[in-house]
C-alpha positions in Angstrom: 49.7 -6.1 -10.6 48.8 -5.6 -6.8 45.4 -6.1 -5.5 43.2 -3.5 -4.6 41.3 -5.3 -2.0 39.1 -2.2 -1.6 37.9 -2.3 -5.5 37.3 -6.0 -4.8 34.6 -5.0 -2.0 33.4 -2.4 -3.5 34.1 0.0 -0.8 36.0 3.5 -0.5 39.5 3.7 1.2 38.1 5.2 4.2 35.4 2.7 4.4 34.2 1.8 8.4 34.1 -1.8 9.6 30.5 -1.9 9.6 30.6 -1.1 5.4 33.3 -3.2 5.1 31.2 -5.8 6.8 27.9 -5.1 5.3 29.8 -5.2 1.3 31.3 -8.6 2.4 28.1 -10.4 3.1 26.5 -9.2 0.1 29.4 -10.2 -2.1 29.5 -13.7 -0.1 26.1 -14.8 -0.4 26.4 -13.8 -4.3 29.3 -15.9 -5.1 29.3 -18.8 -2.9 30.3 -22.2 -4.2 27.2 -23.5 -2.7 24.9 -21.0 -4.8 27.0 -21.2 -8.1 27.9 -24.9 -8.3 30.6 -25.3 -11.1 30.8 -21.8 -12.0 35.0 -21.1 -12.0 34.6 -17.5 -12.2 32.2 -17.1 -9.4 34.8 -19.6 -7.0 37.7 -17.2 -7.7 35.6 -14.3 -7.0 34.6 -15.9 -3.3 38.1 -16.5 -2.8 39.2 -12.8 -3.6 36.4 -11.2 -1.8 37.5 -13.5 1.2 41.2 -12.6 0.8 40.0 -9.0 0.8 37.9 -9.1 3.5 40.3 -11.1 5.8 42.8 -8.4 5.6 40.7 -5.1 5.7 38.7 -6.4 9.1 41.8 -6.1 11.2 42.8 -2.6 12.0 46.5 -3.7 12.1 46.2 -5.7 8.8 44.8 -3.0 7.1 47.0 -0.7 8.3 50.1 -2.2 6.8 48.0 -3.0 3.6 47.2 1.0 3.2 51.2 1.7 3.6 52.7 -0.9 1.7 50.0 -2.4 -0.1 50.0 -6.4 -0.9 53.7 -6.8 -1.0 52.9 -6.3 2.8 51.7 -10.0 3.3 54.3 -11.4 0.8 57.3 -13.5 2.0 60.4 -10.9 2.3 58.5 -7.9 1.2 58.0 -6.4 4.5 59.6 -6.0 7.5 57.2 -5.9 10.6 59.5 -3.9 12.5 59.1 -1.0 9.3 55.6 -0.8 10.4 55.7 1.0 13.9 56.1 -2.6 15.5 52.9 -4.1 14.6 52.4 -7.6 15.1 50.4 -9.9 13.3 47.8 -12.9 14.6 46.7 -14.0 11.0 44.0 -16.9 13.0 40.4 -16.8 12.0 39.2 -16.0 8.7 36.8 -13.9 7.5 34.5 -16.8 6.7 34.6 -17.9 10.2 33.4 -14.2 11.3 30.6 -13.8 9.2 30.0 -16.5 6.8 28.6 -19.0 10.0 26.4 -16.4 10.4 25.0 -16.2 7.3 24.2 -19.6 6.6 24.2 -21.5 9.8 22.1 -19.1 11.8 24.7 -18.2 13.8 25.6 -22.1 15.2 29.5 -23.1 15.9 29.4 -26.0 14.3 31.1 -26.3 10.8 29.7 -29.5 10.2 26.1 -28.2 10.2 26.6 -25.4 7.8 25.9 -27.7 4.7 22.4 -27.3 5.8 20.7 -24.2 5.3 16.6 -23.3 6.2 14.3 -22.7 3.6 13.0 -19.6 2.5 9.7 -18.4 4.2 7.1 -17.9 1.6 4.1 -15.3 1.1 0.2 -16.3 -0.1 -2.2 -14.1 -0.4 -6.1 -15.0 0.0 -9.0 -12.2 -0.8 -12.2 -13.3 1.2 -15.2 -11.4 1.1 -16.8 -9.1 4.2 -18.9 -12.1 5.2 -16.3 -14.6 4.7 -14.3 -13.2 7.2 -17.4 -12.5 9.6 -18.0 -16.6 9.5 -14.3 -17.4 9.2 -13.4 -20.1 6.3 -11.4 -23.0 5.3 -9.0 -22.2 2.1 -6.9 -25.0 0.2 -4.0 -23.9 -1.3 -2.4 -24.9 -4.2 1.0 -24.6 -4.0 4.2 -25.6 -6.2 7.8 -25.4 -4.1 10.5 -27.5 -3.2 10.1 -30.2 -1.2 12.6 -33.0 0.3 14.1 -35.4 -2.5 12.8 -38.9 -1.8 15.7 -40.4 -3.6 18.6 -39.3 -1.0 16.3 -38.0 1.7 17.4 -34.3 1.6 20.8 -35.3 2.1 21.9 -34.1 -1.1 24.2 -37.5 -2.0 23.6 -40.5 -3.8 21.5 -43.2 -1.9 21.3 -40.9 1.1 24.7 -40.6 2.4 25.7 -38.5 5.1 28.5 -35.8 3.9 31.5 -36.9 5.0 34.7 -34.4 6.5 36.4 -32.6 3.8 39.7 -34.1 2.6 41.3 -30.7 2.1 41.1 -29.4 5.6 39.8 -32.3 7.2 36.5 -30.9 8.3 37.8 -27.4 10.1 36.5 -25.4 7.0 39.7 -23.8 6.9 43.2 -24.1 5.6 46.3 -22.8 7.2 49.6 -21.8 5.7 52.9 -19.8 5.9 53.2 -17.0 4.0 56.9 -15.0 4.6 56.3 -13.9 8.1 52.9 -15.1 8.6 51.1 -17.9 9.4 47.7 -17.5 7.6 44.3 -19.4 7.3 41.9 -19.2 4.6 38.3 -20.5 4.2 38.7 -23.8 2.3 37.4 -23.6 -1.3 36.5 -27.0 -1.4 33.9 -27.1 0.8 33.4 -23.2 0.8 34.1 -23.7 4.9 31.5 -26.3 5.5 34.2 -29.0 6.7 31.6 -31.6 5.0 31.7 -32.5 1.3 29.2 -34.4 -0.7 31.4 -37.6 -2.6 28.4 -38.3 -4.9 25.6 -36.2 -5.4 22.2 -37.6 -6.0 21.4 -37.2 -9.2 17.4 -36.3 -8.9 17.6 -33.1 -7.3 22.0 -32.5 -8.1 23.3 -32.1 -4.5 20.6 -29.8 -3.0 18.6 -32.3 -1.4 15.0 -31.0 -2.8 12.7 -31.2 -6.0 9.9 -29.0 -7.1 6.8 -30.3 -6.3 3.3 -29.7 -5.8 1.1 -29.3 -2.4 -2.1 -28.7 -1.3 -2.6 -27.6 2.1 -5.5 -26.7 4.3 -5.6 -23.3 6.6 -8.5 -22.5 8.7 -9.0 -17.9 8.4 -10.5 -17.3 11.7 -13.6 -15.8 12.1 -13.5 -11.7 12.4 -10.5 -11.9 11.0 -9.5 -8.0 9.5 -7.9 -6.8 6.1 -4.4 -7.0 5.9 -4.0 -9.3 8.8 -0.9 -11.9 8.4 -1.5 -16.2 9.5 1.9 -18.0 9.9 1.9 -21.6 9.4 4.9 -22.7 11.1 7.2 -25.2 8.5 5.1 -25.1 6.0 7.4 -22.8 3.9 10.4 -23.8 1.5 12.1 -27.3 2.4 16.2 -26.2 3.5 18.9 -27.3 1.2 20.4 -30.5 2.5 18.1 -31.5 4.9 18.2 -28.0 6.3 15.0 -27.0 8.3 11.8 -25.5 6.2 10.6 -22.2 6.0 7.2 -20.8 7.2 4.3 -19.7 5.1 2.8 -16.8 5.8 -0.9 -16.0 4.4 -1.7 -12.6 4.0 -5.7 -11.5 4.2 -7.0 -8.9 1.9 -11.2 -8.4 2.7 -13.1 -7.0 -0.1 -15.1 -3.8 0.2 -18.5 -4.4 0.7 -21.3 -3.0 -1.0 -23.6 -2.1 2.1 -21.2 -2.3 5.2 -18.2 -0.1 6.1 -16.1 -2.0 8.9 -14.5 0.0 11.9 -12.7 -2.5 14.0 -15.9 -4.9 14.9 -18.5 -2.2 14.2 -20.2 -2.0 11.1 -21.8 0.7 9.6 -24.1 1.3 6.6 -26.5 4.2 5.4 -30.1 3.6 5.0 -32.6 5.7 2.4 -35.9 6.9 4.9 -39.2 7.6 3.1 -40.2 11.4 4.4 -43.2 10.1 5.8 -41.6 7.3 7.8 -39.4 10.1 9.1 -42.0 12.2 10.0 -45.0 10.3 11.0 -42.6 7.4 12.5 -42.4 3.7 11.4 -40.2 0.6 11.3 -37.1 0.5 8.9 -36.0 -3.1 8.0 -32.1 -3.6 7.4 -30.1 -6.2 6.5 -27.5 -7.8 9.1 -24.1 -9.3 8.1 -25.2 -13.0 9.6 -27.5 -13.2 6.8 -30.5 -12.1 9.2 -32.8 -8.8 8.7 -33.2 -6.5 11.9 -36.1 -3.9 12.4 -35.3 -0.6 13.6 -38.4 1.5 15.3 -38.4 5.1 13.6 -39.8 8.0 16.1 -41.4 10.7 15.0 -39.6 14.0 13.2 -36.4 11.7 12.4 -33.9 14.1 10.8 -31.1 12.8 8.1 -28.1 11.7 9.6 -29.7 10.5 12.4 -28.3 6.9 13.8 -29.7 3.9 15.0 -27.6 1.7 17.0 -28.2 -2.5 16.4 -26.2 -3.9 19.5 -24.4 -7.2 18.9 -25.0 -7.1 15.0 -21.7 -5.9 14.0 -18.7 -8.4 13.1 -17.4 -11.0 15.5 -14.5 -10.8 17.3 -11.6 -12.9 16.5 -11.4 -15.9 18.8 -14.3 -14.9 20.8 -17.9 -15.2 20.8 -18.7 -11.6 21.0 -19.7 -9.3 18.2 -19.3 -5.5 17.6 -22.5 -3.2 17.2 -24.1 -2.5 14.0 -25.0 1.5 13.0 -27.4 2.5 10.5 -27.3 6.1 9.6 -30.7 7.1 8.0 -30.8 9.6 5.0 -34.7 11.2 4.6 -35.5 10.8 0.6 -37.0 14.2 -0.5 -39.8 12.9 -2.7 -39.2 12.9 -6.6 -41.8 12.9 -9.8 -44.6 14.3 -7.5 -48.2 14.4 -9.4 -50.2 17.3 -9.3 -52.6 16.1 -6.6 -49.1 15.6 -4.3 -48.2 19.0 -4.9 -51.3 20.3 -3.8 -51.5 18.4 -0.4 -47.6 19.1 -0.1 -48.9 23.3 -0.6 -51.9 22.8 1.6 -49.5 21.1 4.3 -47.4 24.2 4.2 -49.7 26.6 4.2 -51.1 24.9 7.4 -47.8 24.9 9.1 -46.3 27.2 12.0 -42.5 26.7 10.5 -41.6 27.2 14.1 -43.0 23.9 14.9 -42.9 21.6 11.8 -39.4 23.1 10.8 -37.9 24.3 14.1 -34.0 23.5 12.3 -34.8 25.8 9.2 -36.5 28.3 11.0 -33.8 29.2 13.5 -31.6 29.3 10.5 -33.1 32.2 8.7 -33.9 33.6 11.6 -30.4 33.7 12.6 -29.4 35.4 8.8 -32.1 37.9 9.7 -30.5 38.8 12.9 -27.0 38.8 11.1 -28.0 41.2 8.5 -29.7 43.6 10.8 -26.4 43.9 12.9 -24.5 43.9 10.0 -26.8 47.1 8.5 -27.1 48.7 11.7 -22.9 48.5 12.3 -22.3 50.3 8.6 -24.8 53.1 9.2 -23.0 54.2 12.4 -19.7 54.4 10.2 
């Protein structure tokens, strides 16, 4: 039965080259021999997707396949002259185009493709606002792969270095003739790496790394903000067979505070203020983020919602000695649970007050309401 190369890659017959490349990359990573050691089914699948992409990535070969099917590439089954004079050059397999990019970071040397960079890791750290203000040194206990000491990360028993593949002689590809064409395929014995391990390390099973617990110290700088990310280069997962390690990223979460709300390096808080203090003046003592207390002078007639600024009492700026400001929003508290004497005193105060002077905002508001109704009634009466 003829192979359906489009079905093997999971794309439609009208798929673009970008769609073909994307499908091949995904499948190649999934079924690569390094990820599926000893899995014959995965190895066969890897061969099929490599063969399919090798044909479809070339416009001329794809055109021949679309017209004649798999027979176009079988001995005696196809005459190039019948395809409108197509000329095929089968050199350069699919693996050399894409798989090198996936597993070697764009390196051209096949001798380095057995080494794979380790994955980047993420670790979340939760801080209080005070800890974010002062900065903190945290200890991270991580369980992740580290270099195998038995083979020193090579994956080979006794730390031996990989040797040139006997099948492809270190090239990573195998050339052969098929019908009219000279073809080149990825070497299935070494997976295109050009090197093989003769005897795998029994401790790490050829990967060059083993799981282990590690304790790291990380310094969280003073002034760090919620959602900030800190990168520890080379502290991530160790690479396969001596490959470069990945990075560790620390994501910082700052917990909400019961008193302060942060906006950049500024801090805001709301403080209750006695009605008598607001009316007669006085002082208001408030806590600050550095653990000290600050006093605010309250002038006579202070109103609810009025804001007082404490310069330099906010958050520390990252990697700087400067500090933001703190803003205190006062909320005048109305007296509750009054005694009879207190009520009488307030009534006496009210009777002795000139509202236009003692309560100018209220007096002005109600005056505007009276003016509004008067104009409304006069306008209605004319109609």
